[in-house]
Structures are given as structure tokens and as C-alpha cells.
N, CA, C and O atoms as a Tinker XYZ file with bonds, in Angstrom:
   336  protein
     1  N    114.327000  117.703000   85.574000    73     2
     2  CA   114.416000  116.412000   84.929000    64     1     3
     3  C    114.202000  115.318000   85.969000    63     2     4     5
     4  O    114.773000  115.385000   87.057000    81     3
     5  N    113.383000  114.305000   85.650000    73     3     6
     6  CA   113.132000  113.234000   86.618000    64     5     7
     7  C    114.388000  112.407000   86.889000    63     6     8     9
     8  O    115.269000  112.286000   86.038000    81     7
     9  N    114.444000  111.857000   88.068000    73     7    10
    10  CA   115.577000  111.015000   88.446000    64     9    11
    11  C    115.586000  109.738000   87.614000    63    10    12    13
    12  O    114.534000  109.171000   87.319000    81    11
    13  N    116.764000  109.297000   87.244000    73    11    14
    14  CA   116.901000  108.043000   86.506000    64    13    15
    15  C    117.221000  106.878000   87.426000    63    14    16    17
    16  O    117.413000  105.751000   86.969000    81    15
    17  N    117.278000  107.148000   88.718000    73    15    18
    18  CA   117.531000  106.089000   89.690000    64    17    19
    19  C    116.281000  105.231000   89.828000    63    18    20    21
    20  O    115.192000  105.760000   90.051000    81    19
    21  N    116.423000  103.907000   89.698000    73    19    22
    22  CA   115.233000  103.056000   89.834000    64    21    23
    23  C    114.626000  103.155000   91.234000    63    22    24    25
    24  O    115.338000  103.314000   92.226000    81    23
    25  N    113.327000  103.058000   91.291000    73    23    26
    26  CA   112.618000  103.112000   92.568000    64    25    27
    27  C    112.865000  101.836000   93.357000    63    26    28    29
    28  O    112.964000  100.748000   92.791000    81    27
    29  N    112.959000  101.981000   94.635000    73    27    30
    30  CA   113.092000  100.822000   95.518000    64    29    31
    31  C    111.815000  100.655000   96.337000    63    30    32    33
    32  O    111.837000  100.098000   97.434000    81    31
    33  N    110.714000  101.140000   95.795000    73    31    34
    34  CA   109.421000  101.101000   96.479000    64    33    35
    35  C    108.470000  100.217000   95.706000    63    34    36    37
    36  O    108.282000  100.397000   94.503000    81    35
    37  N    107.860000   99.246000   96.407000    73    35    38
    38  CA   106.850000   98.374000   95.816000    64    37    39
    39  C    105.659000   98.301000   96.765000    63    38    40    41
    40  O    105.785000   98.563000   97.961000    81    39
    41  N    104.527000   97.949000   96.224000    73    39    42
    42  CA   103.348000   97.797000   97.074000    64    41    43
    43  C    103.357000   96.450000   97.789000    63    42    44    45
    44  O    103.160000   96.385000   99.003000    81    43
    45  N    103.588000   95.364000   97.028000    73    43    46
    46  CA   103.471000   94.011000   97.583000    64    45    47
    47  C    104.664000   93.159000   97.190000    63    46    48    49
    48  O    105.238000   93.310000   96.112000    81    47
    49  N    105.019000   92.263000   98.096000    73    47    50
    50  CA   106.021000   91.239000   97.828000    64    49    51
    51  C    105.358000   89.904000   98.104000    63    50    52    53
    52  O    104.715000   89.734000   99.141000    81    51
    53  N    105.504000   88.957000   97.193000    73    51    54
    54  CA   104.981000   87.600000   97.348000    64    53    55
    55  C    106.143000   86.629000   97.213000    63    54    56    57
    56  O    106.803000   86.586000   96.175000    81    55
    57  N    106.396000   85.852000   98.257000    73    55    58
    58  CA   107.455000   84.855000   98.206000    64    57    59
    59  C    106.967000   83.573000   98.865000    63    58    60    61
    60  O    105.945000   83.550000   99.550000    81    59
    61  N    107.721000   82.521000   98.640000    73    59    62
    62  CA   107.381000   81.253000   99.275000    64    61    63
    63  C    107.685000   81.321000  100.778000    63    62    64    65
    64  O    106.813000   81.048000  101.604000    81    63
    65  N    108.903000   81.680000  101.119000    73    63    66
    66  CA   109.317000   81.757000  102.524000    64    65    67
    67  C    109.290000   83.203000  102.996000    63    66    68    69
    68  O    109.088000   84.129000  102.211000    81    67
    69  N    109.495000   83.370000  104.281000    73    67    70
    70  CA   109.504000   84.704000  104.889000    64    69    71
    71  C    110.934000   85.173000  105.078000    63    70    72    73
    72  O    111.848000   84.355000  105.182000    81    71
    73  N    111.135000   86.479000  105.124000    73    71    74
    74  CA   112.457000   86.964000  105.530000    64    73    75
    75  C    112.640000   86.671000  107.020000    63    74    76    77
    76  O    111.665000   86.561000  107.763000    81    75
    77  N    113.872000   86.550000  107.441000    73    75    78
    78  CA   114.160000   86.236000  108.845000    64    77    79
    79  C    113.470000   87.205000  109.800000    63    78    80    81
    80  O    113.044000   86.804000  110.883000    81    79
    81  N    113.356000   88.462000  109.416000    73    79    82
    82  CA   112.733000   89.464000  110.270000    64    81    83
    83  C    111.253000   89.245000  110.523000    63    82    84    85
    84  O    110.691000   89.869000  111.423000    81    83
    85  N    110.604000   88.378000  109.756000    73    83    86
    86  CA   109.170000   88.124000  109.929000    64    85    87
    87  C    108.896000   86.865000  110.747000    63    86    88    89
    88  O    107.735000   86.492000  110.914000    81    87
    89  N    109.914000   86.210000  111.253000    73    87    90
    90  CA   109.700000   84.957000  111.982000    64    89    91
    91  C    108.849000   85.119000  113.226000    63    90    92    93
    92  O    108.120000   84.199000  113.598000    81    91
    93  N    108.926000   86.258000  113.869000    73    91    94
    94  CA   108.098000   86.487000  115.066000    64    93    95
    95  C    106.614000   86.363000  114.716000    63    94    96    97
    96  O    105.835000   85.807000  115.491000    81    95
    97  N    106.228000   86.877000  113.559000    73    95    98
    98  CA   104.834000   86.781000  113.114000    64    97    99
    99  C    104.435000   85.332000  112.898000    63    98   100   101
   100  O    103.331000   84.934000  113.269000    81    99
   101  N    105.316000   84.537000  112.305000    73    99   102
   102  CA   105.020000   83.119000  112.062000    64   101   103
   103  C    104.923000   82.379000  113.389000    63   102   104   105
   104  O    104.013000   81.572000  113.580000    81   103
   105  N    105.844000   82.641000  114.301000    73   103   106
   106  CA   105.840000   81.940000  115.582000    64   105   107
   107  C    104.612000   82.255000  116.422000    63   106   108   109
   108  O    104.255000   81.461000  117.293000    81   107
   109  N    103.964000   83.368000  116.193000    73   107   110
   110  CA   102.748000   83.710000  116.926000    64   109   111
   111  C    101.554000   82.896000  116.436000    63   110   112   113
   112  O    100.509000   82.876000  117.086000    81   111
   113  N    101.701000   82.233000  115.305000    73   111   114
   114  CA   100.625000   81.403000  114.774000    64   113   115
   115  C    100.509000   80.138000  115.609000    63   114   116   117
   116  O    101.491000   79.684000  116.197000    81   115
   117  N     99.318000   79.571000  115.662000    73   115   118
   118  CA    99.073000   78.378000  116.472000    64   117   119
   119  C    100.053000   77.256000  116.158000    63   118   120   121
   120  O    100.205000   76.865000  115.001000    81   119
   121  N    100.715000   76.740000  117.185000    73   119   122
   122  CA   101.562000   75.566000  117.052000    64   121   123
   123  C    102.942000   75.804000  116.472000    63   122   124   125
   124  O    103.646000   74.833000  116.194000    81   123
   125  N    103.363000   77.036000  116.276000    73   123   126
   126  CA   104.646000   77.283000  115.635000    64   125   127
   127  C    105.727000   77.799000  116.570000    63   126   128   129
   128  O    106.866000   77.963000  116.132000    81   127
   129  N    105.432000   78.058000  117.814000    73   127   130
   130  CA   106.419000   78.632000  118.713000    64   129   131
   131  C    107.664000   77.740000  118.771000    63   130   132   133
   132  O    107.587000   76.573000  119.157000    81   131
   133  N    108.802000   78.301000  118.384000    73   131   134
   134  CA   110.065000   77.570000  118.438000    64   133   135
   135  C    110.293000   76.582000  117.320000    63   134   136   137
   136  O    111.327000   75.915000  117.309000    81   135
   137  N    109.374000   76.456000  116.376000    73   135   138
   138  CA   109.516000   75.461000  115.306000    64   137   139
   139  C    110.027000   76.053000  114.003000    63   138   140   141
   140  O    110.252000   75.319000  113.042000    81   139
   141  N    110.214000   77.352000  113.952000    73   139   142
   142  CA   110.656000   77.992000  112.723000    64   141   143
   143  C    112.119000   78.363000  112.868000    63   142   144   145
   144  O    112.496000   79.089000  113.787000    81   143
   145  N    112.937000   77.864000  111.965000    73   143   146
   146  CA   114.368000   78.128000  112.011000    64   145   147
   147  C    114.796000   78.916000  110.786000    63   146   148   149
   148  O    114.386000   78.589000  109.672000    81   147
   149  N    115.612000   79.948000  110.967000    73   147   150
   150  CA   116.145000   80.659000  109.807000    64   149   151
   151  C    117.094000   79.758000  109.030000    63   150   152   153
   152  O    117.705000   78.847000  109.589000    81   151
   153  N    117.207000   80.024000  107.737000    73   151   154
   154  CA   118.147000   79.290000  106.899000    64   153   155
   155  C    118.758000   80.261000  105.897000    63   154   156   157
   156  O    118.522000   81.467000  105.976000    81   155
   157  N    119.534000   79.747000  104.962000    73   155   158
   158  CA   120.210000   80.617000  103.984000    64   157   159
   159  C    119.219000   81.440000  103.171000    63   158   160   161
   160  O    119.461000   82.616000  102.901000    81   159
   161  N    118.112000   80.831000  102.783000    73   159   162
   162  CA   117.145000   81.526000  101.938000    64   161   163
   163  C    116.441000   82.649000  102.701000    63   162   164   165
   164  O    116.274000   83.745000  102.167000    81   163
   165  N    116.029000   82.390000  103.937000    73   163   166
   166  CA   115.349000   83.437000  104.708000    64   165   167
   167  C    116.306000   84.579000  105.035000    63   166   168   169
   168  O    115.903000   85.742000  105.063000    81   167
   169  N    117.578000   84.247000  105.282000    73   167   170
   170  CA   118.585000   85.282000  105.520000    64   169   171
   171  C    118.813000   86.106000  104.250000    63   170   172   173
   172  O    118.981000   87.324000  104.322000    81   171
   173  N    118.820000   85.448000  103.093000    73   171   174
   174  CA   118.977000   86.148000  101.815000    64   173   175
   175  C    117.799000   87.098000  101.580000    63   174   176   177
   176  O    117.992000   88.241000  101.167000    81   175
   177  N    116.583000   86.621000  101.844000    73   175   178
   178  CA   115.407000   87.487000  101.686000    64   177   179
   179  C    115.505000   88.715000  102.588000    63   178   180   181
   180  O    115.154000   89.822000  102.179000    81   179
   181  N    115.977000   88.517000  103.800000    73   179   182
   182  CA   116.113000   89.638000  104.726000    64   181   183
   183  C    117.131000   90.651000  104.212000    63   182   184   185
   184  O    116.860000   91.851000  104.166000    81   183
   185  N    118.313000   90.149000  103.824000    73   183   186
   186  CA   119.407000   91.038000  103.437000    64   185   187
   187  C    119.186000   91.697000  102.076000    63   186   188   189
   188  O    119.448000   92.890000  101.919000    81   187
   189  N    118.711000   90.941000  101.101000    73   187   190
   190  CA   118.662000   91.443000   99.727000    64   189   191
   191  C    117.296000   91.968000   99.292000    63   190   192   193
   192  O    117.185000   92.634000   98.263000    81   191
   193  N    116.272000   91.674000  100.062000    73   191   194
   194  CA   114.945000   92.167000   99.697000    64   193   195
   195  C    114.395000   93.085000  100.785000    63   194   196   197
   196  O    114.150000   94.265000  100.532000    81   195
   197  N    114.200000   92.557000  101.987000    73   195   198
   198  CA   113.566000   93.329000  103.067000    64   197   199
   199  C    114.347000   94.597000  103.414000    63   198   200   201
   200  O    113.751000   95.642000  103.676000    81   199
   201  N    115.665000   94.508000  103.417000    73   199   202
   202  CA   116.465000   95.663000  103.821000    64   201   203
   203  C    116.749000   96.622000  102.668000    63   202   204   205
   204  O    117.294000   97.703000  102.888000    81   203
   205  N    116.389000   96.245000  101.447000    73   203   206
   206  CA   116.667000   97.106000  100.297000    64   205   207
   207  C    115.422000   97.738000   99.687000    63   206   208   209
   208  O    115.516000   98.736000   98.974000    81   207
   209  N    114.272000   97.167000   99.963000    73   207   210
   210  CA   113.044000   97.688000   99.372000    64   209   211
   211  C    112.151000   98.313000  100.437000    63   210   212   213
   212  O    112.160000   97.901000  101.597000    81   211
   213  N    111.396000   99.293000  100.031000    73   211   214
   214  CA   110.303000   99.801000  100.848000    64   213   215
   215  C    109.049000   99.123000  100.317000    63   214   216   217
   216  O    108.818000   99.107000   99.108000    81   215
   217  N    108.246000   98.568000  101.202000    73   215   218
   218  CA   107.060000   97.846000  100.754000    64   217   219
   219  C    105.909000   98.047000  101.725000    63   218   220   221
   220  O    106.109000   98.327000  102.907000    81   219
   221  N    104.706000   97.899000  101.202000    73   219   222
   222  CA   103.505000   98.004000  102.033000    64   221   223
   223  C    103.215000   96.694000  102.751000    63   222   224   225
   224  O    103.013000   96.678000  103.965000    81   223
   225  N    103.195000   95.581000  101.989000    73   223   226
   226  CA   102.851000   94.282000  102.576000    64   225   227
   227  C    103.665000   93.177000  101.928000    63   226   228   229
   228  O    104.014000   93.247000  100.749000    81   227
   229  N    103.959000   92.162000  102.714000    73   227   230
   230  CA   104.706000   90.998000  102.228000    64   229   231
   231  C    103.892000   89.766000  102.605000    63   230   232   233
   232  O    103.555000   89.569000  103.772000    81   231
   233  N    103.581000   88.946000  101.616000    73   231   234
   234  CA   102.836000   87.702000  101.825000    64   233   235
   235  C    103.742000   86.515000  101.530000    63   234   236   237
   236  O    104.532000   86.548000  100.586000    81   235
   237  N    103.625000   85.462000  102.342000    73   235   238
   238  CA   104.411000   84.247000  102.132000    64   237   239
   239  C    103.593000   83.046000  102.599000    63   238   240   241
   240  O    102.739000   83.182000  103.475000    81   239
   241  N    103.845000   81.871000  102.020000    73   239   242
   242  CA   102.982000   80.736000  102.293000    64   241   243
   243  C    103.645000   79.463000  102.769000    63   242   244   245
   244  O    102.947000   78.497000  103.074000    81   243
   245  N    104.952000   79.422000  102.845000    73   243   246
   246  CA   105.686000   78.193000  103.169000    64   245   247
   247  C    105.229000   77.513000  104.458000    63   246   248   249
   248  O    105.287000   76.288000  104.562000    81   247
   249  N    104.784000   78.281000  105.425000    73   247   250
   250  CA   104.525000   77.740000  106.760000    64   249   251
   251  C    103.111000   77.188000  106.928000    63   250   252   253
   252  O    102.770000   76.675000  107.993000    81   251
   253  N    102.295000   77.288000  105.895000    73   251   254
   254  CA   100.940000   76.707000  105.875000    64   253   255
   255  C    100.090000   77.141000  107.061000    63   254   256   257
   256  O     99.414000   76.323000  107.685000    81   255
   257  N    100.130000   78.435000  107.366000    73   255   258
   258  CA    99.283000   79.014000  108.415000    64   257   259
   259  C     98.715000   80.331000  107.906000    63   258   260   261
   260  O     99.260000   80.952000  106.993000    81   259
   261  N     97.621000   80.737000  108.510000    73   259   262
   262  CA    97.069000   82.074000  108.290000    64   261   263
   263  C     97.289000   82.856000  109.568000    63   262   264   265
   264  O     97.015000   82.356000  110.659000    81   263
   265  N     97.777000   84.067000  109.447000    73   263   266
   266  CA    97.961000   84.906000  110.622000    64   265   267
   267  C     97.821000   86.349000  110.174000    63   266   268   269
   268  O     98.662000   86.865000  109.437000    81   267
   269  N     96.770000   86.988000  110.617000    73   267   270
   270  CA    96.527000   88.369000  110.213000    64   269   271
   271  C     96.939000   89.360000  111.295000    63   270   272   273
   272  O     96.559000   90.529000  111.237000    81   271
   273  N     97.719000   88.905000  112.290000    73   271   274
   274  CA    98.143000   89.791000  113.374000    64   273   275
   275  C     99.065000   90.903000  112.892000    63   274   276   277
   276  O     99.071000   92.000000  113.450000    81   275
   277  N     99.831000   90.617000  111.869000    73   275   278
   278  CA   100.755000   91.619000  111.346000    64   277   279
   279  C    100.215000   92.178000  110.042000    63   278   280   281
   280  O     99.877000   91.422000  109.131000    81   279
   281  N    100.135000   93.469000  109.951000    73   279   282
   282  CA    99.665000   94.102000  108.715000    64   281   283
   283  C    100.753000   94.147000  107.655000    63   282   284   285
   284  O    100.446000   94.226000  106.465000    81   283
   285  N    102.004000   94.098000  108.055000    73   283   286
   286  CA   103.090000   94.289000  107.095000    64   285   287
   287  C    103.604000   92.973000  106.505000    63   286   288   289
   288  O    103.716000   92.867000  105.284000    81   287
   289  N    103.916000   91.980000  107.318000    73   287   290
   290  CA   104.401000   90.677000  106.857000    64   289   291
   291  C    103.405000   89.627000  107.316000    63   290   292   293
   292  O    103.168000   89.459000  108.512000    81   291
   293  N    102.826000   88.923000  106.354000    73   291   294
   294  CA   101.714000   88.055000  106.709000    64   293   295
   295  C    101.847000   86.657000  106.106000    63   294   296   297
   296  O    101.893000   86.505000  104.885000    81   295
   297  N    101.911000   85.616000  106.981000    73   295   298
   298  CA   101.826000   84.259000  106.466000    64   297   299
   299  C    100.394000   83.989000  106.017000    63   298   300   301
   300  O     99.433000   84.395000  106.672000    81   299
   301  N    100.275000   83.308000  104.909000    73   299   302
   302  CA    98.939000   83.071000  104.367000    64   301   303
   303  C     98.892000   81.681000  103.754000    63   302   304   305
   304  O     99.811000   81.270000  103.046000    81   303
   305  N     97.815000   80.963000  104.034000    73   303   306
   306  CA    97.646000   79.640000  103.452000    64   305   307
   307  C     96.414000   79.627000  102.559000    63   306   308   309
   308  O     96.516000   79.411000  101.351000    81   307
   309  N     95.252000   79.860000  103.155000    73   307   310
   310  CA    94.032000   79.795000  102.356000    64   309   311
   311  C     93.095000   80.975000  102.602000    63   310   312   313
   312  O     91.937000   80.947000  102.185000    81   311
   313  N     93.585000   81.998000  103.270000    73   311   314
   314  CA    92.798000   83.227000  103.424000    64   313   315
   315  C     92.695000   83.930000  102.071000    63   314   316   317
   316  O     93.523000   83.734000  101.182000    81   315
   317  N     91.689000   84.726000  101.946000    73   315   318
   318  CA    91.553000   85.590000  100.797000    64   317   319
   319  C     91.860000   87.004000  101.275000    63   318   320   321
   320  O     91.227000   87.499000  102.207000    81   319
   321  N     92.811000   87.641000  100.652000    73   319   322
   322  CA    93.235000   88.979000  101.043000    64   321   323
   323  C     92.951000   89.912000   99.872000    63   322   324   325
   324  O     93.422000   89.690000   98.756000    81   323
   325  N     92.191000   90.937000  100.137000    73   323   326
   326  CA    91.903000   91.919000   99.101000    64   325   327
   327  C     92.992000   92.982000   99.117000    63   326   328   329
   328  O     93.316000   93.539000  100.166000    81   327
   329  N     93.546000   93.253000   97.957000    73   327   330
   330  CA    94.578000   94.271000   97.829000    64   329   331
   331  C     94.063000   95.365000   96.908000    63   330   332   333
   332  O     93.258000   95.106000   96.013000    81   331
   333  N     94.526000   96.574000   97.126000    73   331   334
   334  CA    94.114000   97.703000   96.298000    64   333   335
   335  C     95.322000   98.383000   95.730000    63   334   336
   336  O     95.191000   99.365000   94.999000    81   335
């Protein structure tokens, strides 16, 4: 009989802000070193989403930068990203 436990696996997560754990990726973007501060919302995303779900990629746009250095957590502003 299949498990009735809900899956905690998703392919993609799309949010406005990034989880606190992705700040290093944002800071590597041009002009952002030291300008990104964690807050209640980013801490909540880290604790209640990032640490509870398994995911392939996470996209967020609050920081208005494009940075493709990280395959897993990616700030995006106006890039086009193909997903499968």
C-alpha cells in the first residue's frame, strides 16, 4: 500500500525574497557585498521552507539582480530560465 505521508519534494520554489541560506549567492552579485541583511521573512523561509522541503531549484526576485552562479538558489530579475 502506498504511503499516505505527503511528499516534501518539489521541483521548483518561487518566492519574492530568498531564504537566509541563499544570501551568499546574492552577495556575489555585482554591488551587493554586505548590503543584504537577513530579516524575519528570510529567516522564516529558511526555517519553514528550505529546511523542510527537498527541492531542485529556488528562484527569487526581491534583490533585482541576475546571478546564475548557483544552480540551486538563484536571484533573477529579467533573465529567462528554461525549466523542464
